[in-house]
C-alpha positions as CSV (number, residue, x, y, z in Angstrom):
1,M,61.8,68.7,60.9
2,K,63.3,72.1,61.4
3,Q,65.9,72.6,64.2
4,V,65.4,75.5,66.5
5,A,68.5,77.1,67.9
6,L,68.2,78.2,71.6
7,F,71.2,80.4,71.2
8,E,72.9,82.2,68.3
9,S,76.2,80.3,69.0
10,E,78.1,78.3,71.5
11,T,79.8,81.5,72.5
12,D,76.5,83.1,73.1
13,L,75.5,80.2,75.4
14,I,78.7,80.4,77.4
15,E,78.5,84.1,77.7
16,R,74.9,83.9,79.1
17,I,76.0,81.2,81.6
18,R,78.9,83.4,82.7
19,E,76.5,86.3,83.2
20,K,74.1,84.3,85.3
21,W,77.0,82.8,87.3
22,A,78.4,86.2,88.0
23,I,75.0,87.3,89.3
24,A,74.7,84.2,91.5
25,I,78.2,84.5,93.1
26,G,78.0,88.3,93.4
27,G,74.9,87.9,95.6
28,D,74.4,85.4,98.3
29,G,76.5,82.7,96.5
30,A,75.4,79.5,94.8
31,F,76.4,76.0,94.0
32,C,77.6,75.5,90.4
33,P,75.1,73.3,88.5
34,C,78.0,71.7,86.6
35,C,80.5,70.8,89.2
36,G,78.6,71.4,92.5
37,K,81.3,73.7,93.8
38,W,80.2,76.6,96.1
39,G,80.9,80.0,94.6
40,K,80.7,83.5,96.1
41,V,82.6,86.8,95.7
42,Y,83.9,87.8,99.1
43,K,84.9,91.3,100.2
44,Q,88.0,91.1,102.3
45,K,88.8,94.3,104.1
46,L,92.3,95.3,105.1
47,N,92.1,95.3,108.8
48,E,94.2,95.7,111.9
49,H,95.3,92.1,112.1
50,L,96.5,92.1,108.4
51,A,98.3,95.4,109.0
52,L,100.1,93.9,112.0
53,C,101.0,90.8,110.0
54,L,102.5,93.0,107.2
55,R,104.5,95.0,109.8
56,W,105.8,91.8,111.4
57,I,107.0,90.4,108.0
58,Y,108.6,93.7,107.1
59,V,110.4,94.1,110.4
60,H,111.6,90.5,110.7
61,G,112.8,90.1,107.1
62,G,116.5,89.4,106.9
63,T,118.9,91.5,104.9
64,D,117.1,90.4,101.7
65,G,113.7,90.9,103.3
66,W,112.7,87.2,103.4
67,V,111.4,85.6,106.5
68,N,110.3,82.0,107.2
69,V,106.8,82.9,108.6
70,Q,105.8,79.3,109.2
71,N,108.8,78.7,111.5
72,T,109.3,82.1,113.2
73,A,106.1,84.1,113.3
74,P,104.3,84.5,116.6
75,R,101.3,82.4,117.4
76,W,98.8,85.4,117.1
77,M,99.9,85.7,113.4
78,L,99.8,82.0,112.6
79,K,96.6,81.2,114.4
80,S,94.3,82.9,111.8
81,K,96.4,82.0,108.7
82,T,95.1,85.1,106.9
83,Y,98.4,86.9,106.3
84,P,98.7,85.5,102.7
85,L,95.7,87.6,101.8
86,L,98.1,90.6,101.9
87,S,99.4,89.3,98.5
88,H,96.1,90.3,96.9
89,W,97.1,93.9,97.6
90,Q,100.6,93.1,96.4
91,L,101.9,94.1,99.9
92,I,103.8,90.8,100.4
93,E,105.2,88.1,98.1
94,S,106.0,84.4,98.6
95,Q,109.3,82.9,97.7
96,G,107.5,79.9,96.2
97,S,104.3,78.0,96.4
98,R,103.9,76.6,100.0
99,S,107.4,77.6,101.0
100,G,106.2,79.6,104.0
101,I,108.8,82.2,103.2
102,W,107.5,85.7,102.6
103,R,108.7,89.3,102.3
104,A,107.1,92.7,102.1
105,T,107.2,94.2,98.6
106,A,108.3,97.7,97.9
107,K,104.6,98.7,97.9
108,G,104.1,96.9,101.2
109,R,107.1,98.7,102.8
110,M,105.8,102.1,101.5
111,F,102.3,101.3,102.9
112,A,103.7,100.2,106.3
113,D,105.8,103.3,106.5
114,G,102.7,105.4,105.9
115,L,103.9,106.7,102.5
116,E,101.2,105.0,100.4
117,S,97.5,104.2,100.7
118,V,95.9,101.1,99.1
119,S,92.3,100.0,98.4
120,S,90.4,99.3,101.7
121,A,89.1,96.0,100.4
122,V,89.6,93.4,97.7
123,Y,86.9,91.3,96.1
124,I,88.0,87.7,95.9
125,Y,86.4,84.8,94.0
126,D,88.1,81.3,93.9
127,N,91.3,82.9,95.4
128,G,91.5,85.3,92.4
129,I,91.0,89.1,92.4
130,W,87.8,90.4,90.9
131,G,88.5,94.0,91.8
132,F,89.2,96.5,94.5
133,A,87.0,98.8,96.6
134,D,87.0,102.5,95.5
135,E,87.8,103.7,99.0
136,E,91.5,103.7,100.1
137,V,93.0,103.2,103.5
138,S,96.4,104.1,105.1
139,F,98.3,101.8,107.4
140,R,97.2,103.8,110.4
141,G,93.6,103.7,109.0
142,C,93.6,99.9,109.4
143,F,93.7,100.1,113.2
144,G,90.5,99.8,115.0
145,K,89.1,97.8,112.1
146,H,88.6,94.2,113.0
147,F,87.6,91.1,111.1
148,D,83.8,90.7,111.0
149,F,82.7,87.2,109.8
150,D,79.0,88.1,109.5
151,E,79.9,91.1,107.3
152,L,82.2,88.9,105.1
153,M,79.5,86.3,104.6
154,S,76.6,88.7,104.0
155,E,78.4,91.3,101.8
156,R,76.9,91.5,98.4
157,F,79.2,92.2,95.5
158,D,78.8,95.9,94.6
159,W,79.7,96.3,90.9
160,A,79.4,100.1,91.1
161,K,82.1,100.4,93.7
162,L,84.7,98.4,91.9
163,K,88.1,99.5,90.7
164,E,89.7,97.5,87.9
165,K,92.3,95.0,89.2
166,N,94.9,96.5,86.9
167,T,94.9,99.9,88.8
């Protein structure tokens, strides 16, 4: 009996699965048929709250810029626990995994001082960066923009408006 190959190679099979998964998570999201984990690409916009968090970290950093956010940040900042998202734009960096100690990067300081613009949004999947929105925003441009849960959950991944993550 002759064997019929469904795919040219294992690599072909894996590539097709990855393509289908990218479509599923770039849309409304889906459960992985292998592990059962929920997957979705989320568009996280740089908003007023994140800009204020960056400014607080920048201003309260010691002589070396580091500040123990977990022990010293105001309640408004700790309540949402979203400030680590700033690391996706490379605006802040952590002293170590789960240390709670952060500082504004050179890019973050330039952004907070109004000397640099950054992408207005980052596309995130499994806490990794898939890319950035084409549109840029200044520090001042973040004000008046608030977190919108419905927009985050309904946003479809727009491949056409994506900057490579290396730029």
